[in-house]
C-alpha positions in Angstrom: 0.0 0.0 0.0 1.1 3.6 -0.6 1.7 6.1 2.2 -0.3 8.7 0.2 -3.4 6.5 0.5 -3.6 7.5 4.2 -3.7 11.2 3.6 -6.7 13.4 4.4 -7.7 17.0 4.6 -8.1 18.5 8.1 -9.0 22.2 8.8 -6.3 23.6 11.1 -8.9 24.8 13.6 -9.9 21.2 14.4 -6.4 20.5 15.8 -7.1 20.6 19.6 -4.8 23.1 21.3 -6.3 22.5 24.8 -8.1 19.5 26.4 -11.8 19.4 27.2 -12.6 21.3 30.4 -13.2 18.0 32.1 -11.5 14.8 31.0 -14.5 12.6 30.5 -16.6 15.3 28.8 -14.9 15.1 25.4 -16.9 13.7 22.5 -17.0 10.0 21.4 -17.5 8.8 17.9 -18.6 5.1 17.9 -17.9 3.0 14.8 -19.6 -0.3 14.5 -17.5 -2.4 12.1 -20.1 -5.0 11.2 -22.7 -2.5 10.0 -20.6 0.6 9.3 -22.9 2.6 11.6 -21.5 5.7 13.2 -22.9 7.2 16.4 -22.0 10.6 17.9 -21.9 10.5 21.7 -20.0 11.8 24.8 -17.1 10.0 26.4 -19.0 9.0 29.5 -21.4 7.1 27.2 -18.6 4.6 26.9 -20.3 2.9 29.8 -23.2 2.0 27.5 -20.9 0.0 25.2 -19.0 -2.0 27.8 -20.3 -5.4 28.9 -19.9 -7.3 32.2 -17.0 -9.6 31.6 -15.1 -7.2 29.3 -11.4 -6.6 30.0 -10.3 -3.0 29.6 -6.6 -2.7 29.1 -4.9 0.7 29.5 -1.3 1.9 29.1 0.0 3.4 32.5 3.3 4.9 31.2 4.1 8.3 32.8 5.2 11.2 30.6 8.5 12.7 31.7 9.3 16.5 31.4 11.6 15.5 28.6 12.0 18.9 26.8 15.1 20.8 28.1 16.7 24.1 27.0 20.3 25.1 27.1 23.1 27.1 25.5 26.4 26.2 23.9 29.0 26.6 26.7 31.3 28.5 24.3 29.2 30.3 21.8 25.9 30.8 23.8 24.0 29.4 20.8 20.6 28.0 22.0 19.6 24.3 21.9 16.4 22.5 22.5 16.8 18.9 23.8 14.2 16.2 23.8 15.2 13.2 25.8 14.4 9.9 24.2 15.8 7.0 26.1 17.9 6.5 29.2 20.9 4.2 28.8 22.0 4.7 32.4 22.3 7.4 35.0 23.2 10.7 33.2 23.5 8.8 29.9 20.6 9.5 27.4 19.8 9.4 23.7 18.1 12.7 22.7 16.9 14.8 19.7 18.6 18.2 19.5 17.6 21.3 17.6 19.4 22.7 15.7 21.0 19.3 15.1 23.8 20.6 12.8 25.4 22.6 15.6 25.3 19.6 18.0 28.6 18.0 16.9 30.4 15.4 19.0 32.2 17.2 21.8 29.7 20.1 22.0 29.0 21.1 25.6 25.6 22.5 26.5 24.7 24.3 29.7 21.1 23.6 30.8 18.7 26.5 31.7 16.0 26.3 34.3 12.4 27.3 33.7 13.2 31.0 34.2 16.0 30.8 31.6 18.8 31.0 34.2 21.9 28.9 33.9 21.9 25.7 36.0 24.9 23.8 37.3 24.0 20.9 34.9 25.6 20.4 31.5 25.4 17.9 28.7 28.2 16.8 26.4 27.5 15.2 23.0 29.2 11.8 22.8 28.0 10.4 19.5 25.4 10.5 16.8 23.4 7.5 15.4 21.9 6.9 12.0 18.7 8.6 12.9 20.4 11.8 13.8 19.9 11.4 17.5 22.6 12.4 19.9 24.0 10.5 22.9 24.4 12.9 25.8 26.5 12.6 29.0 25.1 14.9 31.8 27.3 16.3 34.5 26.7 18.6 37.5 24.0 16.3 39.1 24.0 12.7 40.4 21.1 11.9 38.1 19.5 14.3 35.6 16.3 12.2 35.8 15.8 13.4 39.3 15.9 17.1 38.2 13.5 16.9 35.2 10.6 18.3 37.2 12.7 21.4 38.0 14.4 21.8 34.6 12.2 20.1 32.0 9.0 21.0 30.2 6.1 18.9 29.1 7.0 17.5 25.7 3.9 18.6 23.9 3.7 17.5 20.2 4.7 20.1 17.6 1.1 20.8 16.5 0.2 22.2 20.0 1.6 25.7 20.5 2.0 27.6 23.7 2.6 31.3 24.3 1.0 31.4 27.7 3.2 29.9 30.4 0.3 29.4 32.8 -1.2 27.1 30.2 2.0 25.1 30.2 1.6 24.5 34.0 -1.9 23.1 33.3 -0.3 20.8 30.7 1.7 19.1 33.4 -1.5 17.7 34.8 -3.6 17.3 31.7 -1.0 15.8 29.3 -0.8 12.8 31.8 -3.3 10.1 32.5 -4.7 9.9 36.0 -3.4 6.4 36.4 0.2 7.1 35.1 2.8 5.1 37.1 6.2 4.1 35.6 8.0 7.1 34.0 9.4 6.8 30.5 7.2 8.3 27.8 8.0 11.4 25.8 4.5 11.5 24.4 1.2 10.8 26.2 -0.8 7.6 25.5 -3.6 10.0 24.5 -6.6 7.6 24.5 -6.2 7.3 28.3 -6.4 11.1 28.9 -10.2 10.9 28.8 -10.5 8.8 31.9 -11.1 10.0 35.5 -10.7 7.9 38.6 -14.4 8.0 39.2 -15.2 6.8 35.7 -12.8 3.9 36.0 -14.4 3.0 39.4 -17.8 3.1 37.8 -16.6 0.9 34.9 -15.3 -1.7 37.5 -18.6 -1.7 39.4 -20.4 -2.7 36.2 -18.4 -6.0 36.0 -15.7 -4.8 33.6 -12.2 -5.8 34.6 -9.6 -3.0 34.4 -6.0 -3.9 33.9 -2.8 -2.1 32.9 0.3 -2.6 30.8 3.2 -0.3 30.1 4.5 1.0 26.7 6.8 4.0 26.9 5.8 6.1 24.0 8.5 7.6 21.8 8.6 10.6 19.5 8.0 8.4 16.4 4.4 8.3 17.3 4.1 11.8 15.8 6.2 11.2 12.8 4.6 10.8 9.4 5.7 7.9 7.3 8.2 9.3 4.8 8.7 6.2 2.6 6.6 6.0 -0.5 5.2 2.6 0.4 4.3 1.1 3.8 6.6 -1.9 3.1 9.6 0.4 2.9 9.0 2.1 6.3 11.2 1.4 9.3 9.2 1.4 12.5 10.4 3.1 15.6 11.2 1.0 18.7 9.4 1.3 22.0 9.9 -0.4 25.4 7.0 -2.4 27.0 6.2 -4.4 30.1 3.3 -6.7 30.8 2.7 -8.0 34.4 1.7 -11.5 35.3 -1.6 -10.2 36.6 -2.6 -8.5 33.3 -1.3 -11.4 31.2 -3.4 -13.9 33.2 -6.5 -11.7 32.9 -6.1 -11.4 29.1 -5.5 -15.1 28.6 -8.5 -16.0 30.8 -10.7 -13.6 28.9 -9.7 -14.9 25.5 -10.2 -18.5 26.6 -13.7 -17.6 27.9 -14.7 -15.7 24.8 -14.9 -12.4 26.6 -13.8 -9.1 24.9 -10.5 -7.5 25.3 -11.0 -3.7 24.9 -7.7 -1.9 24.2 -7.3 1.7 25.2 -5.0 3.3 22.7 -2.9 2.1 19.8 0.0 1.7 22.3 -1.9 -1.1 24.2 -2.7 -2.7 20.9 1.0 -2.8 19.9 2.0 -4.6 23.1 -0.8 -7.1 23.0 -0.4 -8.0 19.3 3.4 -8.1 19.6 3.1 -10.7 22.3 0.5 -12.7 20.4 2.8 -12.8 17.4 5.5 -14.2 19.6 3.3 -16.8 21.3 3.7 -20.5 20.5 0.0 -21.1 21.2 -1.8 -17.8 20.5 -5.3 -19.5 20.5 -4.8 -20.7 24.1 -2.2 -18.5 25.7 -1.9 -15.4 23.4 0.3 -13.3 25.8 3.1 -14.0 28.2 4.2 -11.6 30.9 7.6 -9.9 30.6 9.4 -6.9 29.3 11.0 -6.1 25.9 11.0 -3.8 22.9 8.7 -3.8 19.9 8.9 -2.5 16.4 5.5 -4.0 15.3 4.0 -2.1 12.3 0.3 -2.9 11.9 -1.4 -1.8 8.7 -4.1 -3.3 6.4 -4.7 -6.2 6.1 -3.9 -7.5 9.6 -5.2 -10.5 11.6 -5.7 -9.3 15.2 -5.2 -12.1 17.7 -6.0 -10.4 21.0 -7.9 -7.1 20.7 -11.6 -7.2 20.1 -12.5 -3.5 20.5 -10.4 -0.3 20.4 -10.7 3.1 22.1 -8.5 5.6 20.4 -8.1 9.3 19.4 -8.1 10.8 15.9 -4.6 10.5 14.3 -2.4 12.5 12.0 -2.4 11.9 8.2 0.1 9.4 7.0 0.9 8.3 10.5 1.5 4.7 11.6 -1.3 5.2 14.1 -3.8 5.9 11.4 -2.6 2.8 9.5 -3.1 0.7 12.6 -6.7 1.9 13.3 -7.4 1.4 9.5 -6.3 -2.2 9.9 -8.6 -2.6 12.9 -11.6 -1.1 11.1 -11.7 -4.2 8.8 -9.4 -7.0 10.1 -7.9 -9.2 7.4 -9.1 -6.8 4.7 -7.6 -3.8 2.9 -10.9 -1.9 2.9 -10.3 -0.7 6.4 -8.5 2.3 4.9 -11.6 3.4 3.1 -13.8 2.7 6.2 -11.5 4.8 8.4 -11.1 7.7 6.0 -14.8 7.9 5.4 -15.3 8.0 9.2 -12.7 10.8 9.4 -14.6 12.8 6.8 -17.7 12.4 9.0 -15.7 13.5 12.1 -14.5 16.6 10.2 -18.0 17.4 9.1 -19.2 17.0 12.7 -16.4 19.3 14.0 -14.7 16.7 16.2 -11.4 17.9 17.8 -8.3 16.0 16.5 -5.0 14.6 17.8 -3.6 14.5 21.4 -6.0 16.8 23.2 -8.9 16.0 20.9 -11.9 13.7 21.0 -12.1 9.9 21.1 -13.3 7.1 18.9 -14.6 3.7 19.9 -14.3 0.9 17.3 -16.5 -2.1 18.0 
């Protein structure tokens, strides 16, 4: 399939710059795959579509304040740093802007939130094939412990901020209420709609709620640049699945109960593990930690996920390709189904992307 097949027109004003006033008051588009029917609801109406016995699986990764600012120790030239992955204490892979000035050996002095020099610096050690820089931090025992004081919320590039008070609000709202292990540089956005009270109400209705972890990387925002999907190299992300969640998933599948994945990140973990299982029909997932580069696009045979709650995704993104595959499993027509649904969402003025509205695919 061609990358251009997953393009669509989106009025810029429909790119959500702020979240809904209350998390669970965003809108919800419901797509029924068997009939093609589309319903327009509110997010709390999700309760009407969940059944007793369903298993709701959410990604509990915590977003870190991964965006840092600094200046060249010798020239005072400014840098923006986006931390990507920790190799060890004070040893990180990162994206730097402007990248051309970040040559090996460059020393960068970090600035605090007020723009003042901090005692922490970073030295560029090497560059990889993707253009990312490996940084060695100095001036603190562990830079990870100072991110709340030095770092900013790593909002995606399509969200702009000129008001610093709004950025403080982002620290709360660009984070799920159930976030636990730190490691993401982008939010698992489908989970942003949930409140603790809504999760409690879901549980009281006989729906199991379980968590997994996938630390979301910046590749989630990147459009596919290759002309064809087959030529695209997928970004790698770290995951972990507990014994408790694995047991719940396997029991649900054996009993014929639905697994409802919250977000494409949850789908990627579950389908990665199913693809690695020796007996996917009986024990589709096994607990453990690892990394995945799974790239799901039409046609795809889903082994674990029966229903998907997600947001509206960028044109030409791997996320749009994944939900297109889910819209019609084992069939290429999912692309048409999803793009037709997106046209309806634009017509109905849904809000798109990270802070936007949600979609439930049944």
